[in-house]
C-alpha positions in Angstrom: 7.5 31.9 -105.5 8.1 30.1 -108.0 11.6 30.6 -110.8 11.0 31.6 -114.2 12.6 30.9 -116.5 15.3 33.1 -118.5 13.8 34.9 -121.6 14.6 35.2 -124.2 15.1 39.0 -126.4 14.3 37.9 -130.4 12.9 42.3 -130.8 16.9 42.7 -130.4 16.7 41.2 -133.8 14.4 42.8 -135.8 14.6 43.6 -139.3 13.1 44.6 -142.5 11.4 41.6 -144.9 9.9 42.3 -148.2 6.1 42.5 -147.1 5.4 39.9 -149.8 7.0 37.5 -148.1 5.3 37.9 -145.4 1.9 35.8 -144.9 -0.8 35.6 -142.4 -1.8 32.5 -140.1 -4.7 30.3 -140.6 -5.8 30.8 -136.9 -6.0 33.3 -135.6 -9.1 33.7 -134.0 -8.6 37.9 -133.2 -10.7 39.8 -135.4 -10.5 44.1 -135.7 -13.4 46.6 -136.0 -13.1 48.7 -138.1 -12.7 52.1 -136.5 -10.0 50.1 -134.4 -8.4 49.3 -137.5 -8.6 53.3 -138.1 -7.0 53.9 -134.7 -4.5 51.2 -135.7 -3.6 53.0 -138.8 -3.7 56.6 -137.4 -1.3 55.4 -134.5 1.4 54.0 -137.6 0.8 57.0 -139.2 1.1 59.5 -136.4 3.9 57.1 -134.4 5.3 55.0 -136.8 5.5 51.0 -136.6 6.8 51.2 -133.2 6.5 47.6 -132.3 7.8 44.6 -134.7 5.5 41.3 -136.5 6.3 38.7 -134.9 6.7 35.7 -137.1 7.7 32.1 -138.0 10.4 31.3 -141.2 9.4 28.9 -143.4 12.1 28.1 -144.6 10.5 25.3 -147.1 8.5 27.9 -148.5 10.5 30.6 -147.4 7.9 32.8 -146.1 7.4 35.0 -143.0 4.3 33.3 -140.9 2.0 35.8 -138.9 2.2 35.3 -135.2 1.2 38.3 -133.7 0.5 41.7 -135.3 -1.4 40.6 -138.3 -4.0 44.3 -138.1 -0.3 45.5 -138.3 0.9 43.8 -141.2 -2.4 44.5 -142.9 -1.9 48.7 -142.3 1.0 48.5 -144.2 0.6 46.2 -146.5 -3.3 47.5 -147.8 -3.4 51.1 -146.3 0.3 52.3 -146.8 1.5 50.3 -149.6 4.9 49.0 -147.9 7.5 47.5 -149.3 9.1 46.1 -146.0 7.8 45.2 -143.1 10.0 44.8 -139.5 9.9 41.5 -138.2 11.1 39.3 -135.7 11.0 35.6 -135.6 10.5 32.8 -132.8 11.5 29.1 -133.5 8.7 27.4 -132.5 6.4 24.6 -133.9 3.0 25.0 -135.0 1.1 24.3 -131.7 2.8 26.6 -129.6 2.6 29.3 -132.4 -0.9 29.2 -131.8 -1.2 29.8 -128.0 1.9 32.3 -128.3 -1.2 33.8 -130.4 -3.8 34.2 -128.3 -1.2 34.8 -125.1 -0.2 37.7 -126.9 -4.4 38.3 -128.1 -5.0 38.2 -125.0 -1.9 39.1 -122.5 -2.9 43.3 -124.1 -5.7 43.5 -121.4 -8.3 45.9 -121.8 -8.9 49.3 -120.9 -10.9 50.4 -117.8 -13.8 52.9 -117.8 -12.5 55.5 -115.3 -9.4 55.4 -116.1 -10.2 55.8 -119.9 -12.2 58.5 -118.6 -9.6 60.4 -115.9 -7.8 60.7 -119.6 -10.6 62.0 -121.4 -11.4 64.7 -119.1 -7.9 65.3 -118.7 -7.4 65.8 -122.1 -10.5 68.5 -122.3 -8.8 70.4 -119.3 -5.8 70.8 -121.4 -7.8 72.2 -124.0 -8.4 69.1 -126.2 -12.1 69.2 -128.4 -14.3 66.5 -128.4 -13.0 66.2 -132.3 -9.6 65.9 -131.2 -9.9 63.4 -128.2 -12.5 61.2 -131.0 -10.1 61.7 -133.8 -6.7 60.7 -131.3 -7.7 57.8 -130.2 -10.2 56.7 -132.2 -13.6 57.3 -130.3 -16.7 58.9 -131.5 -18.7 61.8 -129.7 -21.0 59.4 -128.5 -18.0 57.0 -126.2 -16.6 60.3 -125.3 -19.5 62.0 -123.6 -20.2 58.6 -121.5 -16.8 58.7 -120.4 -17.2 62.4 -119.2 -20.4 61.1 -117.7 -18.9 58.8 -116.1 -16.5 61.6 -114.1 -18.9 63.7 -113.2 -21.3 65.7 -115.8 -19.9 69.9 -114.2 -16.5 69.3 -114.5 -16.4 67.2 -117.5 -18.0 69.4 -120.3 -17.2 72.6 -118.3 -15.4 73.6 -122.0 -17.7 72.5 -124.3 -19.2 74.1 -126.8 -23.6 74.0 -126.9 -24.6 74.6 -129.9 -27.0 77.7 -130.5 -30.1 75.5 -129.9 -28.8 75.2 -126.3 -28.4 79.0 -125.8 -31.8 79.6 -126.5 -33.3 76.6 -124.4 -31.3 77.9 -121.6 -33.0 82.2 -122.3 -36.1 80.5 -122.2 -35.8 77.9 -119.1 -34.3 80.5 -117.2 -36.4 83.8 -117.7 -39.4 81.5 -116.8 -37.3 80.8 -113.3 -36.6 84.6 -112.9 
């Protein structure tokens, strides 16, 4: 087994800095769609700022350049109008900062459909309505329905409130069968 090098803990040296001293880098390939950005805003609003922004301190310009956490930084700046933001700094040259940005972005992984579907059904069984699930998890109704369908229809839709038109359809449909 390959021996790993000892890890550093820059996360233990979080500091609040004036948000005007923080700037985006000019190489981040990561983009976020508006629904995901709104989910990030919701997350910060509900849970607070749980992760500092990873930066490199540019001493010559007295600026903190974002390595990871640009969208958290943007939410704090544009949405919350924060005066300060929590940051940690890493000391790396530009090439290694670029590599670090990509590693941070790619290491987040993706959500597995079956696991997300199971989670949606669990929340439904716990009494959450579709609009609550959508609001808290940043999903639209179509996505919630597709995830419910992935788990089996009967259980997933057992607590769903259908519209009046569905009741009318059912009553006509069942009268024909009787």
